[in-house]
C-alpha positions as CSV (number, residue, x, y, z in Angstrom):
1,M,-35.5,-18.0,-38.5
2,G,-33.9,-20.0,-41.4
3,I,-32.4,-18.8,-44.8
4,K,-34.9,-18.3,-47.2
5,N,-32.9,-17.8,-50.5
6,T,-29.4,-17.8,-52.0
7,R,-28.8,-14.2,-51.5
8,E,-29.4,-14.4,-47.8
9,L,-27.1,-17.4,-47.6
10,V,-24.4,-15.5,-49.5
11,H,-24.9,-12.5,-46.9
12,L,-24.7,-14.9,-43.9
13,L,-21.5,-16.8,-45.2
14,E,-19.6,-13.3,-46.0
15,S,-20.5,-11.7,-42.8
16,K,-18.9,-14.7,-41.1
17,G,-15.8,-14.7,-43.0
18,E,-16.9,-18.0,-44.9
19,L,-17.1,-16.9,-48.5
20,V,-14.6,-15.1,-50.9
21,R,-15.6,-13.6,-54.0
22,V,-13.4,-14.3,-57.2
23,K,-13.4,-11.1,-59.2
24,E,-11.2,-12.6,-62.1
25,E,-13.0,-14.0,-65.1
26,V,-13.0,-17.7,-65.0
27,D,-14.3,-20.5,-67.4
28,A,-17.3,-22.7,-66.5
29,Q,-15.6,-25.3,-68.7
30,L,-13.5,-27.2,-66.4
31,E,-11.8,-24.2,-64.6
32,I,-14.3,-23.4,-62.0
33,A,-14.8,-27.2,-60.8
34,A,-11.2,-27.6,-60.5
35,I,-11.0,-24.6,-58.3
36,Q,-13.7,-25.9,-56.3
37,R,-12.2,-29.1,-55.8
38,R,-8.9,-27.7,-54.7
39,V,-10.2,-25.2,-52.2
40,F,-12.4,-27.9,-50.6
41,Q,-9.4,-30.2,-50.1
42,R,-7.5,-27.1,-48.4
43,Q,-10.5,-26.6,-46.3
44,G,-11.3,-23.2,-47.6
45,P,-14.1,-20.9,-47.9
46,A,-17.4,-20.9,-50.0
47,L,-16.5,-19.3,-53.4
48,L,-18.8,-16.7,-55.4
49,F,-17.4,-16.4,-58.9
50,E,-18.6,-13.1,-60.2
51,R,-17.3,-13.0,-63.5
52,V,-17.9,-16.5,-65.4
53,K,-17.0,-16.4,-69.0
54,N,-19.8,-16.0,-71.4
55,C,-22.4,-16.3,-68.7
56,A,-24.6,-13.6,-67.2
57,Y,-25.0,-15.3,-63.8
58,P,-22.5,-15.6,-60.8
59,L,-21.7,-19.3,-59.6
60,L,-21.6,-20.2,-55.9
61,G,-19.6,-23.2,-54.9
62,N,-18.2,-25.0,-51.9
63,I,-21.2,-24.0,-49.9
64,F,-21.3,-26.9,-47.8
65,G,-17.5,-27.7,-47.9
66,S,-17.1,-27.6,-44.1
67,K,-18.9,-28.8,-41.2
68,K,-18.7,-25.4,-39.6
69,R,-20.7,-23.9,-42.7
70,L,-23.1,-26.7,-42.5
71,K,-23.9,-25.9,-38.8
72,L,-23.8,-22.3,-39.4
73,I,-26.4,-22.5,-42.3
74,F,-28.7,-24.5,-40.1
75,A,-28.0,-23.1,-36.8
76,D,-31.2,-22.1,-36.2
77,T,-33.2,-25.4,-36.7
78,L,-30.6,-28.2,-35.9
79,A,-32.2,-28.4,-32.3
80,Q,-35.5,-28.7,-33.7
81,V,-34.6,-31.3,-36.2
82,E,-32.8,-33.5,-33.6
83,S,-35.8,-32.9,-31.3
84,L,-38.1,-34.6,-33.9
85,F,-35.8,-37.4,-34.4
86,K,-35.7,-38.1,-30.6
87,L,-39.4,-38.2,-30.6
88,K,-39.2,-41.1,-33.4
89,I,-36.8,-42.7,-31.1
90,D,-38.6,-42.5,-27.8
91,P,-42.1,-40.7,-27.6
92,L,-41.7,-41.0,-23.8
93,E,-38.9,-38.4,-23.9
94,I,-41.6,-35.6,-24.4
95,F,-42.8,-36.4,-20.8
96,K,-39.3,-36.9,-19.4
97,K,-38.0,-33.5,-20.5
98,P,-41.2,-31.3,-21.3
99,H,-39.1,-28.2,-21.4
100,Y,-37.0,-29.5,-24.2
101,W,-39.9,-29.6,-26.7
102,W,-41.4,-26.3,-26.4
103,T,-40.3,-25.5,-30.0
104,L,-42.0,-28.6,-31.6
105,P,-45.3,-27.0,-32.4
106,R,-43.6,-24.2,-34.4
107,A,-41.3,-26.7,-36.2
108,L,-44.3,-29.0,-37.1
109,K,-46.2,-25.9,-38.3
110,N,-43.4,-25.3,-40.9
111,T,-43.6,-28.8,-42.3
112,W,-46.5,-27.8,-44.5
113,P,-45.4,-25.5,-47.7
114,K,-47.3,-22.1,-48.1
115,M,-48.9,-21.3,-51.4
116,V,-48.3,-17.7,-52.4
117,K,-49.8,-15.8,-55.2
118,K,-46.5,-14.5,-56.5
119,G,-42.9,-15.1,-56.1
120,P,-39.4,-14.0,-57.4
121,I,-39.1,-17.1,-59.6
122,L,-41.7,-15.8,-61.9
123,K,-40.0,-12.6,-62.7
124,H,-38.1,-13.6,-65.8
125,K,-38.5,-16.2,-68.5
126,I,-35.2,-17.2,-70.1
127,R,-33.8,-20.2,-72.4
128,I,-31.9,-23.2,-71.3
129,S,-28.9,-21.8,-73.4
130,A,-28.7,-19.0,-71.0
131,L,-28.1,-21.0,-68.0
132,P,-24.4,-21.6,-66.8
133,R,-22.7,-24.3,-68.8
134,L,-20.7,-26.0,-65.9
135,K,-18.6,-28.9,-67.0
136,S,-16.7,-30.7,-64.3
137,W,-14.4,-33.2,-65.8
138,P,-12.7,-33.4,-69.5
139,R,-14.8,-36.5,-70.7
140,D,-18.2,-35.0,-69.4
141,G,-21.0,-35.3,-72.0
142,G,-21.8,-31.7,-71.6
143,A,-22.9,-29.0,-69.3
144,Y,-24.8,-30.4,-66.0
145,I,-26.8,-29.1,-63.1
146,T,-25.0,-30.7,-60.1
147,L,-27.2,-29.2,-57.2
148,P,-30.7,-29.7,-58.7
149,Q,-33.8,-30.0,-56.6
150,V,-36.0,-32.3,-58.9
151,Y,-39.7,-32.1,-57.9
152,T,-42.5,-34.4,-58.7
153,E,-45.9,-35.6,-57.7
154,S,-47.6,-39.0,-57.7
155,P,-49.9,-39.2,-60.8
156,F,-52.0,-41.5,-58.9
157,K,-52.6,-39.1,-56.1
158,P,-51.2,-35.6,-56.9
159,G,-50.4,-33.0,-54.3
160,L,-47.8,-32.1,-51.8
161,K,-48.2,-35.1,-49.5
162,N,-47.3,-37.6,-52.3
163,S,-44.5,-35.5,-53.7
164,N,-40.8,-36.4,-54.2
165,L,-37.8,-34.1,-54.2
166,G,-34.6,-35.8,-55.3
167,M,-31.1,-34.8,-56.6
168,Y,-30.7,-36.5,-59.9
169,R,-28.3,-35.1,-62.3
170,V,-29.4,-33.0,-65.3
171,Q,-27.7,-32.6,-68.5
172,L,-28.1,-29.4,-70.2
173,D,-26.5,-30.0,-73.5
174,G,-24.6,-32.4,-75.8
175,N,-25.3,-35.6,-77.2
176,E,-28.7,-35.6,-79.0
177,Y,-30.5,-33.2,-76.9
178,L,-32.3,-30.3,-78.8
179,L,-30.9,-27.2,-77.4
180,D,-33.3,-25.0,-75.5
181,Q,-36.0,-27.7,-75.9
182,E,-34.7,-30.8,-74.0
183,V,-32.4,-31.8,-70.9
184,G,-31.2,-35.2,-69.8
185,L,-32.6,-36.6,-66.5
186,H,-30.6,-39.4,-64.9
187,Y,-32.2,-41.0,-62.1
188,Q,-30.7,-44.3,-60.6
189,I,-32.6,-47.1,-59.3
190,H,-34.4,-47.1,-55.9
191,R,-35.3,-43.4,-56.4
192,G,-38.7,-41.9,-55.6
193,I,-39.1,-40.4,-59.0
194,G,-38.8,-43.9,-60.5
195,V,-42.1,-44.7,-58.6
196,H,-43.9,-41.6,-59.9
197,H,-42.7,-42.3,-63.6
198,Q,-43.8,-45.8,-63.4
199,Q,-47.3,-44.7,-62.4
200,A,-47.4,-42.1,-65.3
201,L,-46.4,-44.7,-67.7
202,H,-49.3,-47.0,-66.2
203,L,-51.7,-44.1,-66.9
204,G,-50.3,-43.5,-70.4
205,Q,-49.2,-40.0,-69.2
206,K,-46.2,-37.7,-69.5
207,L,-44.7,-37.2,-66.0
208,P,-44.5,-33.5,-65.2
209,V,-41.2,-32.2,-63.6
210,N,-40.0,-29.2,-62.0
211,I,-36.2,-28.7,-61.5
212,F,-35.2,-26.0,-59.0
213,V,-31.8,-24.5,-58.6
214,G,-30.9,-22.3,-55.6
215,G,-33.5,-21.3,-52.9
216,P,-33.7,-22.2,-49.4
217,P,-30.5,-24.2,-48.7
218,A,-32.7,-26.7,-46.8
219,M,-34.3,-27.6,-50.0
220,T,-30.9,-28.9,-51.3
221,L,-30.2,-30.9,-48.2
222,A,-33.8,-32.2,-48.2
223,A,-33.3,-33.5,-51.8
224,I,-30.8,-35.9,-50.6
225,M,-32.2,-37.0,-47.3
226,P,-32.8,-40.7,-47.2
227,L,-36.2,-40.4,-46.0
228,P,-38.7,-43.4,-46.0
229,E,-41.0,-43.7,-49.1
230,G,-44.1,-41.9,-48.4
231,I,-42.5,-39.0,-46.4
232,A,-42.4,-36.0,-48.6
233,E,-38.9,-34.3,-48.5
234,I,-40.4,-30.9,-49.0
235,F,-42.0,-31.2,-45.6
236,F,-38.6,-31.9,-44.0
237,A,-37.3,-29.0,-45.9
238,G,-39.6,-26.8,-44.0
239,V,-38.4,-28.0,-40.7
240,L,-34.9,-27.9,-41.5
241,G,-35.2,-24.4,-43.0
242,G,-37.2,-23.0,-40.1
243,Q,-39.9,-21.5,-42.1
244,R,-42.7,-22.8,-44.4
245,I,-41.3,-23.4,-47.8
246,K,-43.2,-21.0,-50.3
247,L,-44.5,-22.3,-53.4
248,V,-46.1,-20.4,-56.3
249,K,-48.5,-21.9,-59.0
250,T,-48.9,-20.5,-62.6
251,P,-51.5,-21.9,-65.1
252,E,-48.7,-22.6,-67.7
253,H,-47.4,-25.7,-65.5
254,P,-49.3,-28.4,-63.5
255,L,-46.8,-28.3,-60.6
256,P,-45.9,-25.7,-58.3
257,L,-42.8,-23.5,-58.5
258,L,-40.4,-22.9,-55.6
259,A,-41.0,-19.2,-55.1
260,E,-37.5,-18.3,-53.8
261,A,-35.8,-20.4,-56.4
262,D,-33.0,-18.8,-58.3
263,F,-34.0,-20.8,-61.4
264,C,-36.4,-23.4,-62.3
265,I,-36.9,-25.7,-65.5
266,C,-40.3,-27.0,-66.0
267,G,-41.2,-29.9,-68.3
268,Y,-42.2,-33.5,-68.7
269,I,-40.6,-36.7,-69.2
270,D,-41.1,-38.0,-72.7
271,G,-38.9,-40.8,-74.0
272,V,-35.2,-41.6,-73.5
273,K,-31.9,-40.4,-75.1
274,P,-28.5,-41.2,-74.3
275,E,-27.2,-39.2,-71.3
276,G,-23.5,-39.0,-70.1
277,P,-20.7,-39.6,-69.6
278,F,-20.3,-37.8,-66.3
279,G,-17.6,-38.0,-63.6
280,D,-19.2,-39.8,-60.6
281,H,-18.9,-39.8,-56.8
282,L,-17.2,-43.2,-57.2
283,G,-14.2,-41.5,-58.9
284,Y,-14.9,-42.8,-62.4
285,Y,-17.0,-41.8,-65.3
286,S,-20.5,-43.1,-65.5
287,L,-20.8,-43.8,-69.3
288,K,-23.3,-42.9,-72.0
289,H,-26.6,-44.9,-71.6
290,P,-30.5,-44.1,-72.4
291,F,-32.1,-42.1,-69.5
292,P,-35.3,-40.1,-69.6
293,V,-35.3,-37.0,-71.6
294,L,-37.2,-33.8,-70.1
295,K,-39.2,-31.8,-72.7
296,V,-38.8,-28.2,-71.6
297,T,-42.0,-26.1,-71.4
298,G,-40.5,-23.2,-69.3
299,V,-37.3,-21.8,-67.8
300,Y,-37.6,-19.3,-65.1
301,A,-35.2,-17.0,-63.2
302,R,-35.6,-14.6,-60.2
303,P,-33.9,-11.1,-60.4
304,Q,-30.1,-11.0,-60.0
305,P,-30.1,-14.9,-59.6
306,I,-27.2,-17.0,-58.4
307,W,-26.1,-20.4,-59.5
308,P,-25.2,-23.0,-56.7
309,F,-23.0,-25.8,-57.7
310,T,-20.9,-28.6,-56.5
311,T,-18.5,-31.0,-58.1
312,V,-18.1,-34.7,-57.5
313,G,-15.2,-37.1,-58.0
314,R,-13.1,-39.6,-56.0
315,P,-14.0,-39.0,-52.3
316,P,-13.7,-37.1,-50.4
317,Q,-15.4,-34.3,-52.1
318,E,-18.1,-31.6,-50.8
319,D,-20.7,-34.3,-51.0
320,T,-18.9,-36.4,-48.4
321,L,-19.6,-33.7,-45.7
322,F,-23.4,-33.8,-46.9
323,G,-23.2,-37.7,-45.9
324,E,-21.5,-37.0,-42.7
325,F,-23.9,-34.3,-41.7
326,I,-26.8,-36.5,-42.5
327,H,-25.4,-39.3,-40.5
328,E,-25.0,-37.1,-37.5
329,L,-28.6,-36.2,-37.5
330,T,-30.0,-39.7,-38.0
331,K,-27.5,-42.2,-36.4
332,D,-29.7,-42.5,-33.5
333,L,-32.5,-43.7,-35.7
334,V,-30.7,-46.7,-37.2
335,P,-32.0,-49.3,-34.5
336,T,-35.5,-47.9,-35.1
337,V,-35.2,-48.6,-38.8
338,F,-33.1,-51.8,-38.7
339,T,-33.9,-53.9,-35.7
340,G,-30.8,-55.0,-33.8
341,V,-28.4,-53.2,-35.9
342,K,-26.1,-50.9,-33.6
343,Q,-24.1,-49.0,-36.2
344,I,-23.6,-48.6,-39.8
345,H,-21.0,-46.9,-41.9
346,A,-21.6,-46.6,-45.8
347,V,-17.8,-45.9,-46.4
348,D,-17.3,-42.8,-48.4
349,A,-13.7,-43.7,-49.2
350,A,-15.0,-46.7,-51.2
351,G,-17.8,-44.7,-53.0
352,V,-20.5,-45.3,-50.4
353,H,-22.6,-47.9,-52.1
354,P,-19.6,-50.5,-52.8
355,L,-18.8,-51.0,-49.2
356,L,-21.1,-51.0,-46.0
357,L,-19.7,-51.8,-42.6
358,A,-22.3,-52.7,-39.6
359,V,-22.4,-53.8,-36.1
360,G,-25.4,-55.8,-34.9
361,R,-26.8,-57.8,-31.9
362,E,-26.6,-61.5,-31.8
363,S,-29.3,-62.7,-29.5
364,Y,-30.6,-65.8,-31.1
365,V,-30.0,-69.0,-29.2
366,P,-28.1,-67.1,-26.3
367,F,-27.7,-70.4,-24.4
368,S,-25.9,-72.3,-27.2
369,T,-22.1,-73.0,-26.5
370,E,-21.3,-71.9,-30.1
371,R,-21.5,-68.3,-31.4
372,I,-22.5,-68.3,-35.0
373,P,-24.0,-65.7,-37.1
374,Q,-27.9,-66.0,-37.1
375,E,-29.5,-62.8,-36.0
376,I,-26.9,-60.7,-37.8
377,L,-27.7,-62.4,-40.9
378,T,-31.3,-61.4,-40.4
379,Q,-30.2,-57.8,-39.9
380,A,-27.8,-58.0,-42.9
381,F,-30.8,-59.0,-45.3
382,S,-32.7,-56.1,-43.7
383,L,-30.0,-53.8,-44.5
384,L,-30.0,-55.1,-48.1
385,G,-33.8,-54.8,-48.5
386,Q,-34.7,-51.3,-47.8
387,T,-33.6,-47.6,-48.1
388,Q,-30.2,-46.6,-49.7
389,T,-28.3,-49.3,-47.8
390,S,-30.1,-51.7,-50.3
391,L,-27.5,-50.5,-52.7
392,S,-24.6,-51.8,-50.9
393,K,-22.4,-54.4,-52.6
394,Y,-20.1,-55.7,-49.9
395,L,-21.8,-55.8,-46.6
396,F,-19.5,-56.6,-43.6
397,I,-21.4,-57.3,-40.3
398,Q,-20.1,-58.3,-37.0
399,A,-21.8,-59.2,-33.7
400,E,-21.0,-56.9,-30.6
401,E,-19.9,-58.8,-27.7
402,K,-20.5,-57.9,-24.2
403,G,-18.2,-55.1,-22.8
404,E,-16.8,-54.4,-26.5
405,A,-17.0,-51.1,-28.0
406,L,-16.6,-51.7,-31.8
407,D,-16.6,-48.7,-33.9
408,V,-17.5,-48.9,-37.7
409,Y,-15.6,-45.6,-38.1
410,N,-12.3,-46.9,-36.9
411,I,-11.8,-48.8,-40.1
412,P,-8.5,-50.5,-39.3
413,N,-9.7,-51.8,-35.9
414,Y,-13.0,-53.0,-37.5
415,F,-11.0,-55.0,-40.2
416,Q,-8.9,-56.4,-37.7
417,T,-11.5,-57.8,-35.4
418,F,-13.6,-58.8,-38.4
419,L,-10.9,-60.9,-40.0
420,E,-10.1,-62.5,-36.7
421,R,-13.5,-63.7,-36.4
422,L,-14.4,-64.5,-39.9
423,D,-15.0,-68.2,-40.7
424,L,-14.3,-68.6,-44.2
425,R,-16.0,-71.9,-44.6
426,R,-19.2,-70.6,-43.3
427,D,-19.7,-66.8,-43.4
428,L,-19.5,-65.9,-47.0
429,H,-23.0,-65.3,-48.4
430,F,-23.3,-64.3,-51.9
431,I,-26.3,-63.0,-53.8
432,T,-25.9,-63.3,-57.6
433,R,-27.6,-61.9,-60.6
434,T,-29.1,-59.0,-58.5
435,T,-29.8,-55.4,-58.8
436,M,-26.8,-53.1,-58.5
437,D,-26.0,-49.4,-58.1
438,T,-26.3,-47.8,-61.7
439,L,-22.9,-46.2,-61.3
440,D,-21.2,-49.4,-60.6
441,Y,-19.6,-50.9,-63.7
442,T,-18.1,-54.1,-62.1
443,G,-21.0,-56.3,-62.6
444,I,-22.4,-58.3,-65.4
445,S,-24.5,-55.4,-66.9
446,L,-25.7,-51.9,-66.2
447,N,-27.7,-52.2,-62.9
448,Q,-26.9,-55.9,-62.6
449,G,-24.3,-57.7,-60.7
450,S,-23.6,-59.2,-57.2
451,K,-23.7,-58.7,-53.5
452,L,-21.7,-60.5,-50.7
453,I,-22.6,-60.5,-47.0
454,L,-19.7,-61.4,-44.6
455,A,-21.0,-62.1,-41.2
456,A,-18.7,-62.7,-38.3
457,C,-19.1,-63.6,-34.7
458,A,-16.4,-64.1,-31.8
459,P,-14.6,-66.0,-30.6
460,K,-11.3,-65.4,-32.6
461,K,-10.7,-67.8,-35.2
462,R,-7.1,-67.0,-36.1
463,E,-4.0,-64.9,-35.3
464,L,-3.5,-62.5,-38.2
465,G,-0.3,-62.4,-40.0
466,Q,2.1,-59.5,-39.6
467,A,4.5,-58.0,-42.0
468,E,7.5,-60.2,-41.1
469,E,5.3,-63.4,-42.0
470,A,4.3,-62.0,-45.4
471,Q,7.3,-63.9,-47.0
472,F,5.5,-65.9,-49.8
473,K,6.9,-66.5,-53.2
474,L,4.6,-65.6,-56.0
475,P,4.0,-67.4,-59.4
476,E,4.6,-65.6,-62.8
477,P,3.1,-63.3,-63.9
478,F,2.3,-61.9,-60.2
479,G,4.9,-59.2,-59.2
480,K,5.1,-57.3,-56.0
481,L,3.8,-58.6,-52.8
482,T,2.7,-55.8,-50.1
483,F,1.8,-56.2,-46.6
484,F,-0.9,-53.8,-45.9
485,A,-2.6,-54.5,-42.5
486,P,-2.8,-57.5,-40.1
487,G,-4.2,-60.2,-42.2
488,I,-4.4,-58.2,-45.4
489,L,-1.8,-58.5,-48.4
490,I,-1.8,-56.8,-51.7
491,L,-0.4,-58.6,-54.8
492,Q,0.4,-56.7,-58.1
493,G,-1.1,-58.7,-61.0
494,P,-0.9,-58.8,-64.7
495,G,-3.4,-56.7,-66.8
496,H,-6.9,-57.9,-67.2
497,T,-8.1,-58.7,-70.6
498,L,-11.1,-61.1,-70.3
499,P,-14.8,-60.0,-71.1
500,R,-17.4,-59.3,-68.5
501,D,-19.1,-62.0,-66.4
502,E,-15.9,-64.5,-66.6
503,Q,-13.6,-65.6,-64.0
504,D,-9.8,-65.6,-64.7
505,P,-8.0,-68.7,-64.7
506,V,-4.9,-67.1,-63.7
507,L,-6.3,-66.3,-60.4
508,R,-7.5,-69.7,-60.0
509,E,-3.8,-70.8,-60.7
510,L,-2.7,-68.2,-58.1
511,A,-5.2,-69.7,-55.6
512,N,-3.9,-73.1,-55.9
513,Y,-0.2,-72.2,-55.5
514,L,-0.8,-70.2,-52.4
515,F,-2.8,-73.3,-50.7
516,T,0.8,-74.7,-50.5
517,Q,2.4,-71.8,-48.7
518,K,3.2,-71.6,-45.1
519,N,1.3,-69.4,-42.9
520,I,-1.3,-68.2,-45.7
521,E,-4.2,-68.9,-43.3
522,K,-3.0,-66.1,-41.4
523,F,-3.6,-63.6,-44.3
524,P,-7.4,-64.3,-45.0
525,L,-7.8,-61.4,-47.2
526,L,-5.5,-60.9,-50.5
527,V,-6.2,-58.4,-53.0
528,V,-4.8,-58.4,-56.6
529,V,-4.4,-54.9,-58.1
530,N,-2.7,-53.1,-61.0
531,D,-0.6,-50.9,-58.6
532,A,0.3,-52.5,-55.4
533,L,2.2,-49.3,-54.1
534,F,-0.7,-47.2,-54.8
535,T,-3.2,-49.4,-53.3
536,A,-0.9,-49.8,-50.0
537,K,-0.3,-46.2,-49.6
538,N,-3.0,-45.6,-47.3
539,W,-6.5,-46.9,-46.1
540,E,-8.3,-44.5,-48.4
541,N,-6.6,-46.0,-51.7
542,F,-7.0,-49.4,-50.4
543,L,-10.8,-49.0,-49.9
544,W,-11.3,-47.3,-53.2
545,V,-9.5,-49.7,-55.2
546,T,-10.5,-52.9,-53.6
547,F,-14.1,-52.3,-53.6
548,T,-15.0,-50.1,-56.5
549,R,-13.1,-52.4,-58.9
550,S,-14.6,-55.9,-58.1
551,D,-17.9,-57.6,-58.4
552,P,-18.1,-60.3,-55.7
553,A,-19.3,-63.0,-57.7
554,T,-16.9,-62.6,-60.7
555,D,-14.0,-61.5,-58.7
556,I,-13.5,-63.6,-55.4
557,Y,-11.5,-66.7,-55.4
558,G,-10.7,-68.9,-52.4
559,V,-7.5,-70.4,-51.4
560,G,-8.9,-74.0,-50.9
561,E,-12.2,-73.1,-52.2
562,F,-15.2,-75.3,-52.3
563,T,-18.8,-75.2,-53.2
564,H,-21.0,-77.6,-51.0
565,C,-24.9,-77.5,-51.5
566,K,-24.4,-74.3,-53.5
567,H,-22.5,-72.7,-50.4
568,F,-19.3,-71.2,-51.3
569,G,-16.5,-71.3,-48.9
570,A,-12.7,-71.2,-48.7
571,Q,-10.5,-73.2,-46.4
572,K,-7.4,-70.6,-46.0
573,A,-8.2,-67.3,-47.6
574,I,-10.0,-65.3,-50.2
575,I,-8.6,-63.4,-53.0
576,I,-10.3,-60.3,-54.4
577,D,-9.5,-59.4,-58.0
578,S,-9.6,-55.5,-58.0
579,R,-7.8,-55.0,-61.1
580,L,-9.1,-52.5,-63.6
581,K,-11.0,-54.3,-66.3
582,G,-11.5,-53.3,-69.9
583,Y,-15.3,-53.0,-69.3
584,H,-14.9,-50.7,-66.3
585,A,-15.5,-47.0,-66.5
586,P,-12.3,-45.1,-66.6
587,P,-11.1,-43.4,-63.5
588,L,-11.3,-39.5,-63.6
589,E,-8.1,-37.5,-64.3
590,E,-7.8,-33.7,-64.7
591,D,-6.5,-31.7,-67.6
592,P,-3.0,-30.5,-66.7
593,A,-3.5,-27.5,-68.9
594,V,-6.5,-26.5,-66.8
595,L,-4.6,-26.9,-63.6
596,K,-1.9,-24.8,-64.8
597,R,-4.2,-22.1,-65.7
598,I,-6.2,-21.9,-62.4
599,Q,-2.9,-21.6,-60.2
600,K,-2.7,-18.0,-61.3
601,L,-5.7,-17.3,-59.1
602,G,-3.6,-18.2,-56.2
603,E,-0.8,-15.7,-56.8
604,K,-0.3,-12.6,-54.7
605,G,-3.0,-9.9,-55.3
606,K,-5.4,-12.5,-56.8
607,S,-8.8,-13.3,-55.4
608,L,-7.5,-16.8,-54.0
609,Y,-4.2,-15.8,-52.4
610,K,-3.2,-18.2,-49.8
611,I,-6.5,-20.2,-50.4
612,L,-5.9,-21.9,-53.7
């Protein structure tokens, strides 16, 4: 039997030594988030903040901050979930190993939520202003709900079968929101709630929304599960939670409430207002923009509720483990969703959507004497055409060869084999003026930018340059040149001053200059940055800087570049301009005064001694 509410979750974690109670008073304005991030980085326990300044409710953080806790929370049901996924992969498995599937009927029964006549969530009515005011980063535009479960139903076909459960950030105060009457609802492109909102607008209606906080932890995970459109996340929550999700109706609101939730905000979308800024999972602030506003019609709380939360920022953070956990559950489904694709890795260190690595099958024209990317290009367009992988900005895909064991999670090896095989004249495929991730500010406008598919096949095209061969002179105003990895150089550049959607003539001059340098073709990837030493310190820094600070169409230059029949190529190398631009969102930085204050909790005799 799974966990049905937050109190059961706290009891489980505490009984297993996986939770610490913080008894000192702490402030939800920056302090709690800073503590949670540090405890996560130290692989510490879940945290129950019992005394929150100016707040009547305790806050629970770092719940999912280790794989051990994730597997503990869902220990009773993981086998059932994996069984269902295996059935999707190969229905014949049920006949090969019938004893393995005896739990399936019970699991399938749990998919359908259970309507109950009363539930704890209806016990108290409160106001928005009574909720915890969690602020994670200094420039955040207000307090946010960071683990919301946002529930909607299709206005065309209302009901559970056509529902959507998503995790879209919710701003509780600040900006132009009317306190206790409105909250901001920021949902990005390619989200299920967008379909429901569009349907409501088509009908001339306001879209009802319920926002749950707390309750069964399976609901939290289901809210971020990348399920195909048309499959209700609340059904998956029942399987993962090991019990039917309990819902309760009230005549005051058109949508059901999660009976075991700790809190619920009911309302309807009506118009837009400025939302943000907010420190996001790319490691920058997503800035203030118009997003839907939710008119609040009711706020509910169960007896003795607890407020679960997380914080996001430059990876890795707690949401990194969400992604890894989901990948482990679904990795065997990849070939069934994307035909021919063997592996994919949305790289967390690069902010997830900016960089996708893939390995595919190349079986087109197998009798040809020349191996060129053909089938893997079909696979690349499939990856960019559906599910969350469609938001990828840079897609690297290479063909798996016979007897080869490529691993998308072994990033140094992946880049080495890829750069050895990449044909710069042929294998760069740009998509310009297209839809981009809402949080990515490198493009030509909000939600607009470019993508680049880089597709490579064996055999090797070059021997990659090593450190002793990286002896190029650089023209002014470029400074330090740093060897990073075989075939990859990092160059320190001047500050970027140009407006959005313009290439920099200084980078073109650099490309022309490098064309004459001996052995430059051994270094097919050059990256221009503001701080070469920081970028070259490790792979995490390299991936974060390179792919979160560049737009392919605007920021890529060729050493010996050409355009033939609208196809871009380069004779010797490509340069990625990954400098911070004036139109980029600022990187996240913590408040030193806050950090100094929270350190006291790590002193001897305090709650977080030897933890913080």
